[in-house]
N, C-alpha and C positions, 0 to 999 in steps of 0.2 A: 461466606458463600453467596449465592445469587440473591439479589434483592427482587422479590416477587412483585414489588410495586412498580418497578421500572422495566421498560422494554429492553430486551437484550440486543446489543449491537456488537457485531463482530467484523473485524477487518484484519488484514495482514499484508506484509511486504516480504518479497523473496530477498534473501541476503545475497544479492549479486550487485556488482558495481558499487556505486557510492550514492548514498542518499543525497538528493539534490533539492534545490529550491522548488522544483516542480512537485516533488513528493510532499514537501511541507505545505505549500500553498494549495495543492490539490487534494491532500488527504490529511496529513498530520494536524494541521491547523484546525480542521473540522473535528477531528478526534478529540482534541483538547477541549473544544467548546461543548462537546456532547457528554463529557464525563459525569457531570452532576445530574443530568436528566436521564442518563441511560446506564444500564448495567453493561459496562464495556469490556470486551475481550480483544486484546491486540496481540496478534501472532507474528512471530518471525518464522516464516515457512521454509525451514531449511530442507525438508524432505523434497519439496518442489525443486529446489536448486540442483538436485542430483540428476535432473534430466539433461544437464550440461556438465561436461567434465570439470571437476573441481580439484583444487589443491587442498587436501584435508586441513592443514594447519591454517591456511588463509580463510577457509570457510568458517572454522571455529572463531577466528579472530573477528571476522565480519559479523558473525552472529552477536558476539558480545558488544561490538561497536554499535550495531543497530539498536540493541537494547539501551545502551547508554545514550544514544542520540534520541530515542523515543523519550527518555526521561528528561534529557536536556531541553527538549522542545516543549515540555509541559505535561507529558503523560505522567500522572501521579499513581504509583503502585498501590497507594492506600485507597484510591478511588477505583482504579481499573485493574484488570488482570492482564499482566504481561507474561507471555509464555512462548517458549520455543517449541515448535510443532513436534519435533522428535522426542520431546520429554513426555509426550502423552501417547502411548502405543495404540490407543483406541482410534486414532486417526486412520491408521492403515488397516485396522481390523474392520472398521465400518466401511472403508473403501472396498474391501473384498465383497462384503454383503451387497453394496450398491452396484458393484460390477456385474452381479448376476441379474440385475434388472435393467441394465443399460444396454442398448442395442449398438451394434457396430455402426449402423447408419447414423445414429446420433453423434457418435464420435467423429465419423467421417465428415460431418458437416461443420465441425469446429474450425473456423477460419484461422484461429491462432496456431493450430497444428500445422496448417499449410504454410503460414508465415515463418514459423520457427523451423520447419523442415528445410526451408530455403536457406536460412541463416546457419543451420547446423547440419548441412547435407552429409557430413562425414559421420554423424552420430544420430541418426533418426531411430531412436530407441522406443521400446514399448511404453516407457514411462512418459515420454513426450506425447504419445497418443492418448494415454489413459489419465493424464494428470487432471483433466476436468472432473473426473470422478473423485479424485482425492480432494479437490477444491470443494466439491459438494459435501464430502464427508466432513471437512473442516467446518462448514457452515451448519450442517444439520446436527452434528454431534452436540453442539451447545444450544440447540433449539433457538437459534438466532431469529429475532423478529426483523431486524434491519441489517443490511449489508451495504456499506458505501462502495459504489462501483463507478468506474469510468466507462466510457463508451466501448473500450476494448474488452471489458469483462462482462458486459451485459449478457452475451450469449452463454457464458458459463453459469451465471446466476439463473438464467432460464432453465438450464439443465438441472440445477439444484432444485428448483421449484418443481420441475416435472418429476424428478425422482422421488421427492418427498410426497407428492400427490399419488404417484404410482404405488409406493410402499404403503401409504395410508389406505388406499383403495384395496390393495391385495391383502393386507394383514390387520387392518383397523387403525384408527388414528394413533400415530406415534410421533411424527415430526411436525414442528411448526413450519408453515409455508413462509419462507423468507421474502421480504419485500426489499426492493432497491432503495437506497438512500442516495439521492443525487443532490449535491450541494448547489446552491443558487449561483455561486461564483467560484472562480478559481479551480474549476474542474480540469481545465486543460491549459497548462503553461507550456509554451512552445519552445523549440530549440532556438538558441541564439544565432546560429549560423544557417539554419534551415527552418525558418519559422512556419513552414507548411507541415512540419512534423512535431510530434509531442516531445517535450524535453524528457529524456530517458536517463535513469541512473546507470544503465548498462551501456550507454553510448561509448564507443571506442575513442571518439574524438572529444576530448574533455573541454574543448572550446565551445561545444554545443550546450554545455550545462554549467551551472554554478553549484558546486557541492556545498553541503552544510558545513564542511570543515575547510573550505577554501580560505586562505589567508586574505586579509583586507586588500593587499596589493594584487593578488591573483584575481580576486573578484572584480576589482576595478578594471584591470586589463581586459578581462573577458567581456565586460560591458562595453568598453571602448571599441572592441573588435566586432561587436554584434552587428548583424545585418540590419539596415534601416531603410532600404528601398530607395528609389529615385525620389526626387522632390525635396522639399525643405520644411513643409509644415508639420508641426508636432500635433497630429490629430488622429483620432481613431477612425480607421478607414479599412473596410474589408479588402480593398484592392491593394493595400499596403500592409501586409501581414507583419513585416519586420518592426516598424515603429509601433504598430498596434499592440504587438506582443510586449514590447518594453513599457508602453503606457499601462497595460493591464498589470504587469508585474509591479510597477511603481504604485499603482492604485491599491493593490492588495497589501503591499508592505506598509505604505504610509497611512492607509485608511481614508485618503482623499478621493473624491469622486473624479472620474475621467474628465468631466466638464471643467472642474476647478483646476486640474492639472493643465489642460489645454489652454486655459486662460493665463495661468502662471507662466507658461512658456511661449505665449504668443509673440511672434516676431523674433524669437531666439533660435539659435542654431542647434542642430543635432548634438554637436559636441558639448554644448552647455547642458542639455538635458541628460546626456550620458554621464557627465561628470557628477551631477546631482544624484542620478540613479545609482551610480557606482558607489558613491559615498553612503547613500541610504542603505544599500544592501550590506556594505561592510559594517555599518553601525548596527544593522539589524542582526547580523550573524554573530557579532562579538559576544553578547551575553550567552547565546546558545553554546558557543565554543568554550567559554569559561566554565559553564556548568558541565559540559561534556568532559573536559579535562579533569574536573574534580571527580566525576562519577567513574570514568574509565580506570582511574588509578585506585579506586576503592574496591578491590576485588571481593572483600567480604560482604560489602553492601550489595554489589551486583549478584553475588551468589545467593544472598538472602532473598532478593527480589525474584530471582528465577525459581528458587525453591518454593517460595510462597505461591508464585504463579502456577507452577506445575501441580502443587497440591490442590489448589482451587480448581484448576482445569481438569485434573484427573477425577476429582469427585463428581463433577458435572458429567464428564464423558462416560464414566463408568455407569452412572445412573441411566443415561440414554442407551448405552450399549447393552446393558442387562435386559432392558425392555425389548430391544431389537432381537437379541439372541433367543429370548423366550418366544417371541412371536414367529420367528422363522423355524422353530422346532428344535433348537439346540437344548441339550440336557444341562441343567445348572450343575456346576462342580460341587462335590461333597464338601461340607465345611468341617 
């Protein structure tokens, strides 16, 4: 169960597209490093995925694949809780309670709703509009102290904080007010072909991203085709986002400073740097892929991880929701 001595950290990824280098360097790498110091809960948020039309069989397959990739990247089920969102019904139950204290104006101000409405103009559903409330429920249900967030999710975390404070004020202290956890580096890995945009696992153009399951040859080819701007110097420069993005990726993977990399490649060509970077990425992904292949084929192990995660998460969620139900005036069921 929960370790009262450690702060609770919660994060999750929607099972859409393919987990990519951006997800690892921007999120999962930090999760791995926080496992010993935090009581960590990592979600696969499959309920959020329903705001976009899904093939049911593919959604199930992706959920299992994401769990296996979490483990392959270093998330230890013995240290952390790995859980699929829909395995814990209290997520949607708490969402309904929070919906009653969320204003339409707050949801109208959510910039991601506007962005996603443009991308999915043929399916602008109510779930797309209200899913920030479900995200708030995800966070508040587990009394999370810290939530790793990127720039695109800050607004949603602010809503979670506002709803926690509003409920606490109206009904008495119930929820922990979550704080953002923003990593010092690696928070934004950019697209290989359009370095002005964040690398996204849901990008339809697979040349924009390197997935965690890309073969070594595919990874190398994508790096070779990556945008590097005009010029020839291999230096970090805000006016040259292409080469700067590749430098940052190499620094994050190798552990070498940007300055030392610039010195290493002084006077060399982009092609020389890309060859080294491509090989480094391929070498970096190989052990992850070996572990992934082992885990994904062990169905009984995966099942045990998910059962354990659901049991732990259900206990925590039920504890919170029981308090919430009592405070809003619901009658406890007869035992």
